[in-house]
Residue, then its C-alpha position, 0 to 999 in steps of 0.5 A: m152027301s153022295y154024288a155019282y161024279i165029282a169033277i174036281p175032288e177036294s184034293k185038287v182044290p188049292r189052299a187059299s192064301s188065308p184060311i178066311l178065303q178058302h170058302l171062295l175056292d171050295t165054293y167055285a170047285s163045288e159049283t163047277n162040279k154041280v154044272v158038270s154033273v148036270w151037263r153030263d146028263v145032256t145028250p147030243q139030241d138035247l142040245s137044240f131043245r128050248p122050252h119056248s121059242r124065246s128061250s135059250s137052247v141047251e147049247d146056247i146056255m152051255k156056250h153062255q156059261l163058258l163065255s160069261e165065266r171067261r168075261f167075269f174072271g178075265e175082264f173083271l177079276g184079271a184072271p189069265e184067260p184064253a182068248p175069247d175065240q179059244i173058249l168054246p170047244e172045237s166040237s159041240a158034243p156035250e162031253d166037249y162042253t163038259g171037258r172045256m168047263l173043267e179045263l177052264a176052271l182048274p187054272r182059275l182055282a190056282y189064280f184065286a188061291s194066290k190072292t190076298e184079302g186086300w185084293w178081294m176087297e179092292v173096288v174095280p170096274f164091273f160093267d157100268v159100275k164099280r164093285q169089290r172083287v169078292w162081290i163080283f166073284w159071288r155075282r158070278v157064282l149066283h149067275t152060274g147057279h141060275h143057268r145050272t137051274q135052267l138046265t135042270v128044268y130043261l132035263r125034267l121037261l125032256g123027261k130025264k133024271v135030274p142029278a143031285t146038286y145041293g142034295p137029293t132030287a126026286d130021282v137021286t137020293w141016298e141013305g141019310a139024305d134029309p131034304t127040307t120038304t116039311v114044316d117039321a124038317a124046317g124046324r129041326r135044330 
């Protein structure tokens, strides 16, 4: 795949304590890159946009992303996180949210890289239930994907280009891109 911008290059992703755990770090870095690529297309004028009066605004989603990652990783996975009142950027410019997302993500990679298989498999409190840490991590990744998707829809509704995240979009493609949009493509082996 070919992306216009990569916030966390592969060279900045630390090696996990065990090769079987490397996908956790690679995925978190990749998902952070996807969020940053979407957020980079937000302008100051877009921050207050909401497609419906009961929908979150663009800025609400960006704030929630930063705050909820802090909660998931700090409260449930024990990562050393800044105090909650230090999570949001000092100003509400889109590039400040993007920069803050990256600043918070990099130390998490180092923290998770040091954890063992046994640590990941331990059952810990998660809201009102108990789950394995690895389950909580993947729930967080899915939650991030949900909010990133919200914002890609918002970008489309704002008449903006949608950046490539998992592959080409209607706006961004490259030579060799092969989206699965036909039955024939789905049948390839």
